[in-house]
DOMI-12530 format. One record per atom (N, C-alpha, C): residue number from 1; residue in three letters; x, y, z. Coordinates in Angstrom, 2 decimals. Example, Ala and Ser with C-alpha at 12.3 -4.5 7.8 and 13.67 -1.06 7.14 Angstrom:
<nodes>
fike; mike; X; Y; Z
1; ALA; 13.19; -5.69; 7.80
1; ALA; 12.30; -4.50; 7.80
1; ALA; 13.20; -3.30; 7.80
2; SER; 12.85; -2.25; 7.08
2; SER; 13.67; -1.06; 7.14
2; SER; 12.90; 0.03; 7.87
</nodes>
This chain:
<nodes>
fike; mike; X; Y; Z
1; MET; -5.45; -1.40; 6.63
1; MET; -4.21; -1.58; 7.35
1; MET; -3.13; -0.75; 6.68
2; GLY; -2.33; 0.02; 7.46
2; GLY; -1.27; 0.86; 6.92
2; GLY; -0.05; 0.04; 6.53
3; THR; 0.85; 0.71; 5.86
3; THR; 2.09; 0.04; 5.46
3; THR; 3.16; 0.28; 6.51
4; LEU; 4.13; -0.60; 6.55
4; LEU; 5.25; -0.45; 7.46
4; LEU; 6.27; 0.51; 6.86
5; ASP; 6.70; 1.48; 7.65
5; ASP; 7.80; 2.30; 7.16
5; ASP; 9.11; 1.74; 7.71
6; ARG; 10.21; 2.36; 7.34
6; ARG; 11.53; 1.88; 7.73
6; ARG; 11.68; 1.79; 9.25
7; ARG; 11.17; 2.77; 9.98
7; ARG; 11.29; 2.76; 11.44
7; ARG; 10.50; 1.61; 12.07
8; ASP; 9.29; 1.37; 11.57
8; ASP; 8.49; 0.26; 12.10
8; ASP; 9.19; -1.07; 11.87
9; LEU; 9.76; -1.22; 10.69
9; LEU; 10.47; -2.45; 10.36
9; LEU; 11.69; -2.64; 11.26
10; LEU; 12.43; -1.56; 11.50
10; LEU; 13.61; -1.64; 12.37
10; LEU; 13.21; -1.98; 13.80
11; LYS; 12.15; -1.36; 14.31
11; LYS; 11.68; -1.68; 15.67
11; LYS; 11.34; -3.15; 15.79
12; ALA; 10.61; -3.66; 14.82
12; ALA; 10.22; -5.07; 14.86
12; ALA; 11.45; -5.97; 14.77
13; ALA; 12.39; -5.61; 13.92
13; ALA; 13.60; -6.44; 13.76
13; ALA; 14.43; -6.46; 15.03
14; LEU; 14.50; -5.34; 15.74
14; LEU; 15.28; -5.29; 16.98
14; LEU; 14.65; -6.13; 18.08
15; ALA; 13.34; -6.19; 18.10
15; ALA; 12.66; -6.91; 19.17
15; ALA; 12.60; -8.42; 18.93
16; VAL; 12.68; -8.84; 17.68
16; VAL; 12.47; -10.25; 17.34
16; VAL; 13.49; -11.21; 17.94
17; PRO; 14.83; -10.97; 17.85
17; PRO; 15.77; -11.99; 18.35
17; PRO; 15.54; -12.38; 19.80
18; ALA; 15.31; -11.41; 20.67
18; ALA; 15.08; -11.74; 22.07
18; ALA; 13.77; -12.48; 22.26
19; MET; 12.78; -12.17; 21.46
19; MET; 11.49; -12.82; 21.61
19; MET; 11.47; -14.24; 21.05
20; LEU; 12.38; -14.55; 20.16
20; LEU; 12.43; -15.90; 19.60
20; LEU; 12.74; -16.96; 20.65
21; VAL; 13.41; -16.57; 21.70
21; VAL; 13.77; -17.55; 22.73
21; VAL; 12.59; -17.86; 23.64
22; GLY; 11.52; -17.09; 23.56
22; GLY; 10.34; -17.32; 24.39
22; GLY; 10.50; -16.67; 25.75
23; PRO; 9.40; -16.40; 26.44
23; PRO; 9.51; -15.77; 27.75
23; PRO; 10.24; -16.68; 28.72
24; THR; 11.13; -16.09; 29.48
24; THR; 11.93; -16.87; 30.41
24; THR; 11.75; -16.41; 31.85
25; HIS; 10.87; -15.47; 32.06
25; HIS; 10.75; -14.82; 33.36
25; HIS; 10.31; -15.80; 34.45
26; THR; 11.22; -16.14; 35.34
26; THR; 10.94; -17.07; 36.43
26; THR; 11.31; -16.49; 37.79
27; VAL; 11.68; -15.23; 37.83
27; VAL; 12.25; -14.65; 39.04
27; VAL; 11.22; -14.42; 40.15
28; ASP; 9.93; -14.31; 39.83
28; ASP; 8.93; -14.01; 40.85
28; ASP; 8.90; -15.03; 41.99
29; ALA; 8.87; -16.30; 41.66
29; ALA; 8.83; -17.34; 42.70
29; ALA; 10.11; -17.32; 43.52
30; GLU; 11.23; -17.13; 42.86
30; GLU; 12.50; -17.08; 43.58
30; GLU; 12.57; -15.86; 44.49
31; ALA; 12.07; -14.73; 44.02
31; ALA; 12.09; -13.51; 44.84
31; ALA; 11.26; -13.69; 46.09
32; SER; 10.13; -14.36; 45.97
32; SER; 9.29; -14.62; 47.14
32; SER; 10.05; -15.43; 48.18
33; ALA; 10.84; -16.37; 47.73
33; ALA; 11.62; -17.21; 48.65
33; ALA; 12.70; -16.42; 49.37
34; TYR; 13.10; -15.29; 48.81
34; TYR; 14.16; -14.48; 49.41
34; TYR; 13.63; -13.14; 49.92
35; GLY; 12.47; -13.15; 50.50
35; GLY; 11.93; -11.95; 51.11
35; GLY; 11.40; -10.92; 50.13
36; GLY; 11.07; -11.33; 48.93
36; GLY; 10.48; -10.42; 47.96
36; GLY; 11.46; -9.51; 47.24
37; ARG; 12.75; -9.71; 47.42
37; ARG; 13.73; -8.86; 46.74
37; ARG; 13.82; -9.25; 45.27
38; LEU; 13.76; -8.26; 44.44
38; LEU; 13.91; -8.49; 43.01
38; LEU; 15.26; -7.93; 42.56
39; TYR; 15.85; -8.60; 41.62
39; TYR; 17.14; -8.17; 41.09
39; TYR; 16.97; -7.72; 39.66
40; GLY; 17.83; -6.81; 39.26
40; GLY; 17.75; -6.30; 37.91
40; GLY; 19.11; -6.17; 37.28
41; ALA; 19.12; -5.61; 36.09
41; ALA; 20.36; -5.42; 35.36
41; ALA; 20.27; -4.16; 34.51
42; ALA; 21.41; -3.53; 34.31
42; ALA; 21.51; -2.44; 33.35
42; ALA; 21.82; -3.07; 32.00
43; VAL; 21.08; -2.69; 30.98
43; VAL; 21.21; -3.35; 29.67
43; VAL; 21.28; -2.33; 28.54
44; ARG; 21.81; -2.79; 27.44
44; ARG; 21.79; -2.05; 26.17
44; ARG; 20.96; -2.86; 25.18
45; ALA; 20.28; -2.16; 24.31
45; ALA; 19.43; -2.83; 23.32
45; ALA; 20.21; -3.83; 22.49
46; GLU; 21.41; -3.45; 22.05
46; GLU; 22.15; -4.37; 21.18
46; GLU; 22.55; -5.65; 21.90
47; ALA; 22.72; -5.60; 23.22
47; ALA; 23.02; -6.83; 23.96
47; ALA; 21.79; -7.74; 24.02
48; LEU; 20.62; -7.14; 24.24
48; LEU; 19.39; -7.93; 24.30
48; LEU; 19.02; -8.52; 22.95
49; THR; 19.23; -7.74; 21.90
49; THR; 18.80; -8.19; 20.57
49; THR; 19.87; -8.98; 19.84
50; GLY; 21.12; -8.82; 20.23
50; GLY; 22.20; -9.48; 19.51
50; GLY; 22.76; -10.72; 20.16
51; ASP; 22.37; -10.98; 21.40
51; ASP; 22.92; -12.12; 22.13
51; ASP; 21.79; -12.88; 22.82
52; PRO; 21.21; -13.88; 22.15
52; PRO; 20.07; -14.61; 22.72
52; PRO; 20.36; -15.23; 24.08
53; ARG; 21.58; -15.70; 24.31
53; ARG; 21.92; -16.27; 25.63
53; ARG; 21.83; -15.21; 26.72
54; PHE; 22.35; -14.03; 26.44
54; PHE; 22.26; -12.93; 27.40
54; PHE; 20.80; -12.56; 27.65
55; ALA; 20.01; -12.46; 26.59
55; ALA; 18.59; -12.13; 26.74
55; ALA; 17.87; -13.17; 27.59
56; ARG; 18.18; -14.45; 27.39
56; ARG; 17.57; -15.50; 28.21
56; ARG; 17.95; -15.35; 29.67
57; ARG; 19.21; -15.05; 29.95
57; ARG; 19.67; -14.90; 31.34
57; ARG; 18.98; -13.72; 32.00
58; VAL; 18.93; -12.61; 31.31
58; VAL; 18.25; -11.43; 31.86
58; VAL; 16.79; -11.75; 32.11
59; GLY; 16.14; -12.38; 31.16
59; GLY; 14.73; -12.74; 31.31
59; GLY; 14.48; -13.69; 32.46
60; ALA; 15.40; -14.61; 32.69
60; ALA; 15.22; -15.61; 33.75
60; ALA; 15.62; -15.09; 35.12
61; ASP; 16.62; -14.23; 35.19
61; ASP; 17.20; -13.87; 36.48
61; ASP; 16.83; -12.49; 37.00
62; CYS; 16.19; -11.68; 36.21
62; CYS; 15.93; -10.30; 36.62
62; CYS; 14.44; -10.01; 36.73
63; GLY; 14.12; -9.16; 37.67
63; GLY; 12.74; -8.71; 37.84
63; GLY; 12.51; -7.36; 37.20
64; TRP; 13.59; -6.67; 36.86
64; TRP; 13.50; -5.37; 36.19
64; TRP; 14.79; -5.11; 35.44
65; ILE; 14.71; -4.18; 34.50
65; ILE; 15.90; -3.76; 33.77
65; ILE; 15.96; -2.23; 33.74
66; THR; 17.17; -1.73; 33.61
66; THR; 17.43; -0.30; 33.48
66; THR; 18.28; -0.09; 32.23
67; PRO; 17.83; 0.74; 31.32
67; PRO; 18.64; 1.00; 30.12
67; PRO; 19.94; 1.71; 30.50
68; GLU; 21.06; 1.27; 29.92
68; GLU; 22.34; 1.93; 30.18
68; GLU; 22.39; 3.29; 29.50
69; ILE; 22.29; 3.31; 28.17
69; ILE; 22.43; 4.57; 27.45
69; ILE; 21.31; 4.82; 26.44
70; ASP; 20.50; 3.84; 26.18
70; ASP; 19.53; 3.95; 25.10
70; ASP; 18.40; 4.94; 25.36
71; PHE; 18.25; 5.41; 26.58
71; PHE; 17.24; 6.42; 26.89
71; PHE; 17.87; 7.79; 27.12
72; LYS; 19.17; 7.90; 26.93
72; LYS; 19.85; 9.18; 27.12
72; LYS; 19.53; 10.10; 25.94
73; TRP; 19.60; 11.39; 26.21
73; TRP; 19.22; 12.40; 25.22
73; TRP; 20.05; 12.26; 23.95
74; ASN; 21.36; 12.10; 24.10
74; ASN; 22.22; 12.00; 22.92
74; ASN; 21.90; 10.76; 22.08
75; ALA; 21.42; 9.71; 22.71
75; ALA; 21.05; 8.50; 21.98
75; ALA; 19.70; 8.66; 21.27
76; LEU; 18.80; 9.41; 21.88
76; LEU; 17.45; 9.55; 21.32
76; LEU; 17.30; 10.71; 20.34
77; GLU; 18.12; 11.75; 20.51
77; GLU; 18.00; 12.92; 19.62
77; GLU; 19.40; 13.50; 19.39
78; HIS; 20.22; 12.75; 18.72
78; HIS; 21.60; 13.18; 18.46
78; HIS; 21.63; 14.49; 17.67
79; ARG; 20.71; 14.61; 16.71
79; ARG; 20.54; 15.85; 15.96
79; ARG; 19.16; 16.43; 16.31
80; ARG; 19.07; 17.73; 16.41
80; ARG; 17.82; 18.39; 16.80
80; ARG; 16.69; 17.93; 15.89
81; GLY; 15.64; 17.40; 16.50
81; GLY; 14.47; 16.95; 15.76
81; GLY; 14.62; 15.59; 15.11
82; GLY; 15.79; 15.00; 15.20
82; GLY; 16.03; 13.68; 14.60
82; GLY; 15.85; 12.58; 15.61
83; TRP; 14.63; 12.40; 16.08
83; TRP; 14.33; 11.41; 17.11
83; TRP; 14.61; 10.00; 16.61
84; TRP; 15.22; 9.21; 17.46
84; TRP; 15.50; 7.81; 17.12
84; TRP; 15.19; 6.95; 18.34
85; PHE; 13.95; 6.49; 18.43
85; PHE; 13.46; 5.73; 19.58
85; PHE; 13.61; 4.22; 19.44
86; GLU; 14.13; 3.74; 18.34
86; GLU; 14.12; 2.31; 18.05
86; GLU; 14.78; 1.46; 19.15
87; ARG; 15.96; 1.84; 19.60
87; ARG; 16.64; 1.04; 20.63
87; ARG; 15.90; 1.10; 21.97
88; ALA; 15.42; 2.28; 22.33
88; ALA; 14.65; 2.40; 23.57
88; ALA; 13.36; 1.58; 23.47
89; ASP; 12.70; 1.64; 22.32
89; ASP; 11.48; 0.86; 22.12
89; ASP; 11.76; -0.64; 22.20
90; ALA; 12.92; -1.08; 21.72
90; ALA; 13.28; -2.50; 21.79
90; ALA; 13.44; -2.94; 23.25
91; ILE; 14.00; -2.09; 24.09
91; ILE; 14.14; -2.42; 25.51
91; ILE; 12.77; -2.49; 26.17
92; VAL; 11.90; -1.54; 25.85
92; VAL; 10.54; -1.55; 26.39
92; VAL; 9.81; -2.82; 25.94
93; ALA; 9.95; -3.19; 24.68
93; ALA; 9.29; -4.40; 24.16
93; ALA; 9.80; -5.64; 24.88
94; PHE; 11.09; -5.72; 25.13
94; PHE; 11.66; -6.86; 25.85
94; PHE; 11.10; -6.93; 27.27
95; ALA; 11.08; -5.81; 27.97
95; ALA; 10.56; -5.79; 29.34
95; ALA; 9.09; -6.20; 29.37
96; ARG; 8.31; -5.72; 28.44
96; ARG; 6.88; -6.11; 28.39
96; ARG; 6.74; -7.60; 28.10
97; TYR; 7.51; -8.08; 27.15
97; TYR; 7.43; -9.49; 26.77
97; TYR; 7.79; -10.39; 27.94
98; GLU; 8.80; -10.00; 28.69
98; GLU; 9.25; -10.79; 29.84
98; GLU; 8.45; -10.48; 31.11
99; ARG; 7.52; -9.54; 31.01
99; ARG; 6.70; -9.13; 32.16
99; ARG; 7.58; -8.68; 33.33
100; MET; 8.54; -7.85; 33.02
100; MET; 9.43; -7.33; 34.06
100; MET; 9.32; -5.81; 34.12
101; GLY; 9.79; -5.26; 35.21
101; GLY; 9.78; -3.81; 35.37
101; GLY; 10.87; -3.14; 34.55
102; LEU; 10.65; -1.87; 34.28
102; LEU; 11.63; -1.07; 33.56
102; LEU; 11.81; 0.22; 34.34
103; ARG; 13.05; 0.54; 34.65
103; ARG; 13.33; 1.76; 35.41
103; ARG; 14.22; 2.66; 34.58
104; GLY; 13.84; 3.90; 34.49
104; GLY; 14.66; 4.87; 33.77
104; GLY; 15.89; 5.24; 34.58
105; HIS; 16.81; 5.94; 33.93
105; HIS; 18.05; 6.30; 34.59
105; HIS; 18.47; 7.69; 34.13
106; THR; 18.47; 8.63; 35.03
106; THR; 19.00; 9.97; 34.81
106; THR; 18.54; 10.59; 33.49
107; LEU; 17.36; 11.13; 33.52
107; LEU; 16.77; 11.72; 32.32
107; LEU; 17.59; 12.90; 31.79
108; LEU; 18.21; 13.64; 32.66
108; LEU; 19.05; 14.77; 32.24
108; LEU; 20.41; 14.63; 32.89
109; TRP; 21.41; 14.44; 32.06
109; TRP; 22.77; 14.23; 32.54
109; TRP; 23.70; 14.98; 31.61
110; GLU; 24.57; 15.79; 32.16
110; GLU; 25.46; 16.63; 31.37
110; GLU; 26.23; 15.83; 30.32
111; GLN; 26.72; 14.67; 30.69
111; GLN; 27.54; 13.88; 29.77
111; GLN; 26.75; 13.31; 28.59
112; SER; 25.45; 13.25; 28.70
112; SER; 24.66; 12.70; 27.60
112; SER; 23.80; 13.76; 26.91
113; THR; 24.07; 15.02; 27.21
113; THR; 23.36; 16.11; 26.53
113; THR; 24.02; 16.34; 25.18
114; PRO; 23.26; 16.32; 24.10
114; PRO; 23.85; 16.51; 22.77
114; PRO; 24.55; 17.88; 22.66
115; ASP; 25.59; 17.92; 21.87
115; ASP; 26.34; 19.18; 21.67
115; ASP; 25.43; 20.30; 21.18
116; TRP; 24.52; 19.97; 20.26
116; TRP; 23.63; 21.01; 19.74
116; TRP; 22.76; 21.60; 20.84
117; ALA; 22.31; 20.77; 21.79
117; ALA; 21.45; 21.25; 22.87
117; ALA; 22.25; 22.11; 23.85
118; ARG; 23.47; 21.69; 24.15
118; ARG; 24.33; 22.51; 25.02
118; ARG; 24.56; 23.89; 24.42
119; ALA; 24.89; 23.91; 23.14
119; ALA; 25.14; 25.19; 22.47
119; ALA; 23.89; 26.06; 22.47
120; GLU; 22.75; 25.45; 22.18
120; GLU; 21.49; 26.20; 22.15
120; GLU; 21.14; 26.76; 23.52
121; MET; 21.33; 25.97; 24.57
121; MET; 21.03; 26.45; 25.92
121; MET; 22.00; 27.54; 26.34
122; ALA; 23.27; 27.42; 25.96
122; ALA; 24.26; 28.44; 26.30
122; ALA; 23.93; 29.76; 25.59
123; ASP; 23.50; 29.68; 24.33
123; ASP; 23.17; 30.89; 23.57
123; ASP; 21.92; 31.57; 24.10
124; ARG; 20.89; 30.80; 24.41
124; ARG; 19.59; 31.36; 24.80
124; ARG; 19.44; 31.55; 26.31
125; GLY; 20.07; 30.69; 27.08
125; GLY; 19.96; 30.79; 28.53
125; GLY; 18.58; 30.48; 29.08
126; ASP; 17.79; 29.68; 28.37
126; ASP; 16.49; 29.28; 28.94
126; ASP; 16.35; 27.76; 28.93
127; TRP; 15.39; 27.29; 29.70
127; TRP; 15.22; 25.86; 29.93
127; TRP; 14.09; 25.24; 29.12
128; ARG; 13.53; 25.95; 28.18
128; ARG; 12.43; 25.39; 27.40
128; ARG; 12.85; 24.16; 26.61
129; LEU; 14.10; 24.11; 26.22
129; LEU; 14.60; 22.95; 25.50
129; LEU; 14.58; 21.71; 26.39
130; ILE; 14.91; 21.89; 27.66
130; ILE; 14.86; 20.79; 28.63
130; ILE; 13.41; 20.33; 28.82
131; GLU; 12.52; 21.29; 28.91
131; GLU; 11.09; 20.98; 29.06
131; GLU; 10.60; 20.16; 27.85
132; ARG; 11.01; 20.56; 26.65
132; ARG; 10.65; 19.84; 25.43
132; ARG; 11.17; 18.41; 25.47
133; TRP; 12.42; 18.24; 25.92
133; TRP; 13.05; 16.92; 26.04
133; TRP; 12.27; 16.04; 27.02
134; PHE; 11.98; 16.58; 28.20
134; PHE; 11.22; 15.83; 29.20
134; PHE; 9.85; 15.42; 28.65
135; ASP; 9.15; 16.37; 28.02
135; ASP; 7.82; 16.07; 27.47
135; ASP; 7.88; 14.95; 26.43
136; ALA; 8.88; 14.98; 25.58
136; ALA; 9.00; 13.97; 24.52
136; ALA; 9.21; 12.58; 25.10
137; VAL; 10.14; 12.45; 26.03
137; VAL; 10.47; 11.13; 26.57
137; VAL; 9.41; 10.65; 27.56
138; LEU; 9.03; 11.50; 28.49
138; LEU; 8.04; 11.09; 29.48
138; LEU; 6.68; 10.85; 28.83
139; GLY; 6.36; 11.61; 27.81
139; GLY; 5.10; 11.39; 27.09
139; GLY; 5.07; 10.05; 26.36
140; ARG; 6.20; 9.65; 25.81
140; ARG; 6.26; 8.40; 25.07
140; ARG; 6.26; 7.19; 25.99
141; TYR; 6.93; 7.30; 27.13
141; TYR; 7.09; 6.15; 28.03
141; TYR; 6.41; 6.39; 29.38
142; ALA; 5.25; 7.00; 29.35
142; ALA; 4.56; 7.40; 30.58
142; ALA; 4.09; 6.24; 31.45
143; GLU; 3.74; 5.13; 30.84
143; GLU; 3.16; 4.05; 31.64
143; GLU; 4.17; 3.44; 32.49
</nodes>
């Protein structure tokens, strides 16, 4: 068995508070009663992990969640090559634990493109950097 590094420990720590309350997902039966419509919420990892009451409400009332900013390029790779997936992974862990859907939101958005990436694309004028970004995120969260 391998050892835990700092990133593994942080991922586990972020996912634990929401999981301590136990699965609360009850929306399926209610959705059936209302013509199968499922409701969701836009969330941030720190809200799910830092506020157990909020996490319980989301788990009980939502059929899916959409990350607000935690999947944006600037949040995941603020510095070139400095990937930081911990918050995004915590949202994925919460959705899996609650057995709810997860929907991405705007994979490429000008306002969330890191300054370093904008400068690099302006200097080079090619889209390979965008392709690299898509491959990294879609490859990690393909399911």
